[in-house]
C-alpha positions as CSV (number, residue, x, y, z in Angstrom):
1,M,8.9,145.0,-36.0
2,R,7.8,148.6,-36.7
3,T,6.6,149.1,-40.3
4,P,6.6,152.4,-42.3
5,S,2.8,152.5,-42.3
6,G,2.6,156.3,-42.7
7,L,4.8,156.0,-45.8
8,V,2.6,153.3,-47.3
9,I,-0.7,155.2,-46.6
10,A,0.7,158.3,-48.2
11,A,2.0,156.4,-51.2
12,L,-1.3,154.7,-51.9
13,A,-3.2,158.0,-51.4
14,L,-1.0,159.8,-53.9
15,A,-1.2,156.9,-56.3
16,G,-4.9,157.4,-56.4
17,C,-4.6,161.0,-57.6
18,T,-5.3,161.8,-61.2
19,Q,-3.1,164.9,-61.5
20,K,0.7,165.0,-61.9
21,S,2.4,164.4,-58.6
22,S,5.7,163.3,-57.3
23,W,6.4,162.4,-53.7
24,S,9.2,160.6,-51.8
25,A,10.2,159.9,-48.2
26,T,12.8,158.0,-46.3
27,E,12.1,156.6,-42.8
28,T,14.4,154.6,-40.6
29,V,13.0,151.3,-39.5
30,N,15.0,149.1,-37.1
31,G,18.2,151.0,-38.0
32,N,17.6,150.6,-41.8
33,D,16.5,153.3,-44.2
34,V,13.3,152.6,-46.1
35,S,12.6,154.8,-49.1
36,L,9.2,155.1,-50.8
37,S,8.3,157.3,-53.7
38,V,5.2,157.9,-55.9
39,R,5.1,159.3,-59.4
40,T,1.7,160.0,-61.0
41,A,0.7,161.5,-64.3
42,G,-2.7,161.0,-65.7
43,D,-3.4,157.3,-65.9
44,D,0.0,156.1,-64.7
45,S,0.9,155.8,-61.0
46,V,4.1,154.1,-60.0
47,V,5.0,153.3,-56.3
48,S,8.6,152.5,-55.7
49,L,10.0,150.8,-52.6
50,D,13.7,150.4,-51.7
51,A,14.3,148.6,-48.4
52,P,16.5,145.9,-47.0
53,F,13.6,143.5,-47.0
54,A,12.1,144.4,-50.4
55,M,12.8,146.4,-53.6
56,G,10.6,147.1,-56.6
57,N,8.1,149.2,-58.5
58,V,4.3,148.7,-58.6
59,K,2.1,150.3,-61.3
60,L,-1.3,151.2,-60.0
61,P,-4.4,152.5,-62.0
62,A,-5.3,156.1,-61.5
63,L,-8.4,156.7,-59.4
64,D,-10.6,159.7,-58.9
65,S,-10.5,159.4,-55.1
66,G,-12.0,162.8,-54.3
67,Q,-15.5,161.5,-53.6
68,H,-14.4,158.6,-51.5
69,V,-12.1,160.4,-49.0
70,D,-13.5,160.6,-45.5
71,L,-11.6,162.8,-43.0
72,D,-12.8,162.0,-39.5
73,G,-16.4,161.9,-40.7
74,I,-16.2,164.7,-43.2
75,K,-16.4,163.7,-46.8
76,L,-14.7,165.8,-49.5
77,A,-17.1,168.2,-51.4
78,A,-18.5,166.8,-54.6
79,D,-16.2,167.3,-57.7
80,T,-13.1,167.7,-55.6
81,R,-9.9,166.7,-57.2
82,V,-7.1,165.6,-54.8
83,R,-3.8,167.2,-55.9
84,N,-1.7,165.8,-53.2
85,M,-1.9,164.2,-49.8
86,D,0.5,164.2,-46.9
87,V,0.0,161.8,-44.0
88,H,2.1,162.1,-40.8
89,G,1.4,159.4,-38.3
90,K,2.7,159.3,-34.8
91,D,2.4,156.8,-32.0
92,K,-0.5,158.9,-30.7
93,G,-2.4,161.1,-33.1
94,G,-1.3,162.3,-36.5
95,E,-2.1,164.7,-39.4
96,V,-3.5,164.4,-42.9
97,R,-3.1,167.4,-45.3
98,I,-4.8,167.4,-48.6
99,G,-4.3,169.8,-51.5
100,F,-7.3,170.1,-53.7
101,S,-9.1,171.9,-56.5
102,N,-12.9,172.2,-57.0
103,P,-15.1,174.0,-59.6
104,R,-17.2,175.7,-56.9
105,P,-16.3,179.2,-55.5
106,P,-14.7,179.5,-52.0
107,A,-17.9,180.6,-50.3
108,A,-19.7,177.5,-51.4
109,L,-16.9,175.2,-50.1
110,I,-16.8,177.0,-46.8
111,A,-20.6,176.6,-46.4
112,Y,-20.3,172.9,-47.3
113,Y,-17.5,172.1,-44.9
114,R,-19.2,174.1,-42.1
115,Q,-22.3,171.9,-42.4
116,A,-20.2,168.7,-42.8
117,A,-18.1,169.6,-39.7
118,Q,-21.2,170.2,-37.6
119,Q,-22.7,166.8,-38.7
120,A,-19.4,165.1,-37.9
121,G,-19.5,166.4,-34.3
122,Y,-17.1,169.3,-34.6
123,H,-17.8,172.5,-32.6
124,A,-16.3,175.9,-32.0
125,I,-16.5,176.4,-35.8
126,R,-15.1,179.7,-37.1
127,S,-15.0,180.8,-40.7
128,G,-14.1,183.8,-42.8
129,T,-14.0,184.4,-46.6
130,A,-10.9,182.1,-47.1
131,S,-10.8,179.7,-44.1
132,L,-12.7,177.5,-41.7
133,D,-11.5,176.0,-38.4
134,A,-13.4,173.5,-36.3
135,H,-12.5,171.5,-33.2
136,K,-13.5,168.3,-31.3
137,D,-12.0,166.9,-28.1
138,D,-9.6,164.7,-30.1
139,A,-9.3,166.5,-33.5
140,D,-9.0,169.8,-35.4
141,F,-10.2,170.4,-38.9
142,A,-8.9,173.4,-40.9
143,L,-9.7,174.6,-44.5
144,A,-7.8,177.2,-46.4
145,V,-9.4,178.1,-49.7
146,R,-8.7,180.6,-52.5
147,P,-10.2,181.5,-55.9
148,E,-8.5,179.6,-58.7
149,G,-9.8,180.2,-62.2
150,A,-13.6,179.8,-62.2
151,G,-13.4,177.6,-59.0
152,S,-11.2,177.1,-56.0
153,G,-8.0,175.5,-54.7
154,G,-6.9,175.0,-51.2
155,T,-5.7,172.8,-48.4
156,I,-7.6,170.7,-45.8
157,T,-5.7,169.7,-42.6
158,V,-7.1,167.2,-40.0
159,T,-5.0,166.8,-36.9
160,K,-5.9,164.0,-34.4
161,R,-4.8,164.0,-30.8
162,D,-4.7,161.1,-28.4
């Protein structure tokens, strides 16, 4: 039986965020629709599941997951707050996209992720004032960052190929 693992991973990841978020998805498993949603606001995170085999709500504690996220060997920069996370799994490969904020300026984050990508085995690294792209044989890492208040906001995307 195929399980909606991508839905579960995304739900748990969003449940760990400490900022207001709302997310939902429906996937068909063995001909049946399985719906999963996450609502988070501060200390409250509720994961809801509606499927033929189970139905219910689970309240999870909010976690500051920013310092514990590892993306193919690249850890999020210190003080990063995860705003949202999208996980798209496939039979082969997949993609993780993280929206974030950080108190550091864009240039500091680009420098951090350039070094982290090199240490994680990425090559062909290109960067500008608002982006960074790095590649491996089986993965791509992309950072898009912009000034936001006194710090930065942006998106990190990691795409795995098999």
